[in-house]
N, C-alpha and C positions, 0 to 999 in steps of 0.2 A: 466526577465524583469519584474517589480514590478508596476502598474499603479499608476502613479499619481495622478489622478483624478476617480470622480465619473465615474461607465461605464455602460454600458448596460446588464453586467453580472451578473443576480441574484441566489443570492444563495440559493431562496427559500423561504417558508414562511411556519405555522404549519397550520393557521385557518384564515379565515376572517381578525381579527384584526390586524392580520400582511401581510395586500396585500399593505401596503404601498413599502415593502421591495420585492416584488416582481414585480409588474407592475408602481407604480408611481414613474418613473425614475428619472420624470424634476425634484421632490422634494427631493431627498433621493439619496446621496452618496454610493455605494452599493462597499463593500471592496472583489476583486476577489477569488476565491475560491482555495486553493494551492491545486497542485497535491499530491494526496496519497503516490505516489510512483514515481521514474525516470525510463523508460526503454530507450530502444530503440526504434527509429520509425517505424512504417511499413513501409516496402518498395513500391514502386508503378511504373508506368513508370518512364524510365529516360531521356525521349525527351521533355519533358515541359519544355517552355521558359518562364521565369516570369522575368518581366521589370518593374521598378517603373516609371510611366510617369510622375508624378508630387507630391513633399512634400508640404504639408498646412506649415504656419507658423505664422498662428495669422490674420494679416491683411487680407490676401488672403484666410481666412477661418480656422478654427481648427475642429478638433474632426470630421471626417463626419462619420457620424452613417448610413447613409443612401447609399445606392449604385447608380447609375448612368445608366442613360439613352442615346441613342445615335439617332442622326436624320439619314437620308439619306447620307450625307455626311461622317459619321464617326465623327462627332463633340458630344463632352458627356456633359450631362448638371447633376448637383446633387444640392445638399444642404450639410451645414456644421453647427454641432449641437451648436456651438461656434464661435468666431472669428467674422472678418469683422472691420469695421467700427467702429463701436459700441460693439461690444463685445456680440451682440446676435445673432449671425448667419447670413449663406450666402446663396444667391442662386448663382452659378457659372457655366461657361463653361469655357472648356477644349477642344479647337478647334482640329481638327485634325492633323493641323499643330504645333501643340505644343505651349506653353504659357498661362496660366489660366487670365482668366476674370471674375472678379467678378461682375455680373450683377447687385444685390441687396444687401446691408447689412441691416438686420433688425434693429431697433432701439429699441425695447423692449418697444415699446409703443402701439398705436390702431393698427400700421400694422404689431403685431404679433411680436414673440420671440419665438429662440431655434427651429428651424423647425427638425425634427427627421427623416424623412421620404424621398423619393425620390422623384420627380416631374413626372408630368404628361405633356405630348405635344402635342399641336394640328399640325393641317395642316398649318396654318398661322404663327407657331415658339413661338405661346406665351405658355408658363409655368404656371402648374396648381400645389399647394401644401396646405399642411396644416401644422402650426405654433403651437406649441405646448401648449405657453403660450403669454402674452400680449394679446391685444385687448379691449375686456370690463373686467375694471378691479371693483370688487365687493366684499363683505365679505366672499362669498364662496369664489371666486379668487381670491385674495390679489396679485396673479403676472399675473392677467390675463387668461383668461377662452380657449383661443387659438382662431385661425383665421383660413377661409380658403384663399387662396391667390392667385394672379393671376400677372404673371411677363410678361412685353411683350419684346420682340426682345431687345428694345431700352431702358430695364432695367427699366420701371414705372411700380410702384406695383399698386395693387389695392386690395385693402379688399374685397372678394364677400361674405362672412360671418364672423361674431365675435359672438364667441356663449356667453351665458349667463350663463352658470355653472348649470341651471335646468336641466328641462322636454328635454331642445333641445342638450345637451350632454356638455362635458368638459374634456379639453387636447384629441384634436384630433392629435395623434400621427403617423398616417399611411399613409400610399399611398392610392391614390384614381383612381377610376375606371370610364371609362364614358362612355356613351351611343351614339347610332348614333343621336340622336339629342342633344349632348351636356350636358345633364342630369351628375352632378357627385354623385359618392356615395363614402361611409366611413364610419368609425365606431370611436367612443370617450372611452377611456377607463374608462371613470370617467362620472357622470351626467347620466339624464334619470330618475328613479324613486329613489327619494330622501328620502325615509322610512327606505330603508336597504342600507348595505355596505358603512355604514359611517366608516372611518378609518384618523385619524389625520387632521380631516377636511374636508379631501375630501367625497362628498357625490355623491350616485348613483351607480350602477354598470354599466354602459355604454349603448350605443345605437348603431345602423346601420341608418344612414341619408341619405335622400336622398336630394341635393341643385339641382334646376331647373336653367337655365341660366339666370333666370331674380333674382335669389339673393333669393329665397324664399326657405328656409329648410322645409323638412318634416321625420319627426322621424319614420324609416319604425317596429323599434321593439326596445322595451327597455327591458332590461334583468332586473330578479327580484334575480338574484344570487343565485337560487335554482339548480335545475337540469336543467335547461336552460342553465345555464352558467353565470359568473360574471367576467367584466374584458375583453372585446375585445379589438381592438384598434390594430391590426399588421397586416390590409391589408386586400379585402375581392378578391375573385375570381369570374368571372361572368362568365356563359355559355351561349351559345345560344338564351336559353328562356328568360334571365332575371335575373337568379335565383342568389343568391349570398351565396356564401360559405366563412367563416370564420373558426376562433379559438378564444376561450377567455382561459386564466390561470389558472382562478380559479371555482369555481362552478361544476353540473355536481353529480356525484356521491358523497352525501355528508359524505356518511362513508369512505372515502378514506382521506387522505392527513390531519389529524387530525379534520375532520369534516367539513374543508373548500372546499372541492373535488378539484380535478386535473386538470381539464377543462373539453372541449367538443371539438369537431370538430360538426359545426353545417351548415344548410343550411336555408336560407329564400325567401320564394317563392314570385313573385309578389302582393300577396294578406296581406303581412306581416306575413304571418306564420312561425313559426320556427319549424325547427324538428331537435332534435337534432341526428346525425349521431352513434355519440360517445362518450362515456364519460372513458375518463383515468382513471386509477386505481393507478396511481403512482408507478408500479411495473416495470416489463421486458418492457410492453407498452409504460412506457415515461409520463412525467410528465411538466404540465405548460407550454404548447405550447405557442410561441410568435413572430411566423412569418406569413407571408401569404401561403397559399396554391397554388400547382401549379395542374393543371387537365390536363387530356389525353382526346382521343377522346373517350374512353368509358367510361370517369365520373368517374374515377378514381381520386382520391385525394390522393396527395403525401406533405409531410410536417416534419418537425422537431421538436423535443422537447428536450431544452437542459437539464433537469433531468431525473433520470428513471434508467431504463435499468441496468449497470452493476455498482452494487454500491462498488465498489471496490478503486473507487476514487469518487474526489466533496464532499468528507467529509461528507460521507453520504447520500447525496442527488445523487449520481450516475452521470454519465458521458454523459446522454443523447443517444437519436435514431432518426433513420429515421424510418418512418412509412408511411402505403399505407391506405387508407380507400375507400373502392368498394363503387358502388352506392348503395350497400343495407344496408350499415353501417358496412361489418366486419372490423375489425385492423389489419394489418399484419405490426409485427416489421421486415422492410429490413434488418436494420444493428445497431450494437448497441456498441456505441465507448465506448474504454477500456483507454484511455489517448494518447498512442504511436499514434494514429492513429486519435488523436483529441478529445477533450472534448467539450463540454458546446455547442451546434451547435445551433445557435441563430436567425441563418438568414435562409433565404426559400432557395429554391430549383429552379435548370432549370433542364431540360428534351430534351434531343436529342433525334435524330429520331431512334435509335437502341434500347433503352430506360434505359441508362447511365443518373444517377442523377450526379448534382454537385451542391456543397455548400461548408462554410467554418463554420469552430470549432474554435470559441474564444478563447478556451485554448488548452493546449496537443502540441501533436508534440516534436521536438529538444529541443527545447528552452524553451517550456510551453506558447509560444506566438502566438498557434494557426498555423493551416491546412487551404490549400486549400485542397478539395477531391474530386474524382470520385467515385461513387459506380456504379460499371458494374450491369447491368440485372442479372445477376450469384447471384451477394449479394456479392461478392469481394470488397472490400475497397481501391483505391490507393490514395496514398498521392501526389499529383501533385506539391505540395511546403508546407515547414514549414518555418512559419515565425521565424526571428531572432532578432527583435527587429529595427535594424538600416535600414532594407527593409520593414518595417510594423510591427504591434502586433496589437492583438486584433482584428481579423475581424469577425463584427456583423452582414455583412449588406449581402442583395441576390447578387448574382452574374448575370451578364448581357452576354449573347452568343449574338454575333454579328459577323458575316460573321467569323465562325470558330476559333476566340478568345474568352476567357472571360476577362471581365471587372469587378473590383471590389475596394472597400475601404477598409482602416484599419483605426480603431478609435484612434488609438494611433502608435507610432512608428514612423519609417525615421528620417533623420536626423542625423544619429549618435544614432540613438535609443530612443534619447528625443527629438523626432520631435509631431508633432499635427497631426499625422497620413500622411496617403498616399493615390493615385490613382496609382491601377497599372490592367495590363495585363499581361494574359498568356496566352499561345496556346500548350495544350493540345499535 
């Protein structure tokens, strides 16, 4: 299947001046990387049951880049990047009984546009999320600088914060995390320190921010584009002490990746002090991580990098890896993709009690439309499902594990192979 639109799989970049190809999805259409060769898919357990729960078709949403969350009753909630009544994306609910409901359609104006990440739900049923465009329009942000929003169970939207494109950040495209007091935490892929990281009109290396219940934004950290990283915006993990963990696509070791750096794994403490836990080299360890991290009880972090690893595919950029970074900053490549078992793992991971990791790869598999995989604690990968277009294509979101079943979305596919994406479940 050949992608009909710009999509979130990035072909990589050689230096900072090519950052727009690597991270600024909302302004750049990127072509899928062709497979270097075709091989039979790696075998795995044959007991997985895959079901398409919903086919998106435009007015009900289009291009679900984000994964889903669930409430206690099994109702699912998510966003679509485009579609809806105005074409600028939606917030939707898929009840456990079936039948999708669009809770809110973005207009592309002050309410926001193009929500890229999943939503967060509070005890009252309100949904919180980020839209990468819309909001405040100015010379820095001709399409809008993005907003943090709240949608009530009745479908009423309220903008909690509208970014200005300056020191406060620009283009929030990641999921949010929430503390016990109701404060929200997130990151933006641009904005912040505007004297560096200027690409195609976009300025700033990105920020990590806190948004209070009253709507006051505090920048916790502004990246410089040097050894500390450049281009976050892919979500944060938060430990019990309140420390935040995330990744950047670029920066770090500036001797790697043609001087732009291959990205970092970072920690941010309560005082706003950043520690680089690991700098990628662009080799076997991976390159340009762009998904949130998963943390275990011992403080080890697990993630994916869509490039690096095995360079026999990906047209010289590599097929991607699954990695672990321990609490002391030691990185271990847990799995190197080769194409048949998947290629370009863009989404994050979920981990079960036995230490198995579950995720998606945007490409590879039997039809090069991507796979759902399990990585056992032993290091063996199992392909749970290989997409073929009609059942979905280009899975880029993290999975949801809910009562023994995995739920997720594909950015394209469905409806005979030319659809606007699907929402699926799979029981390993």
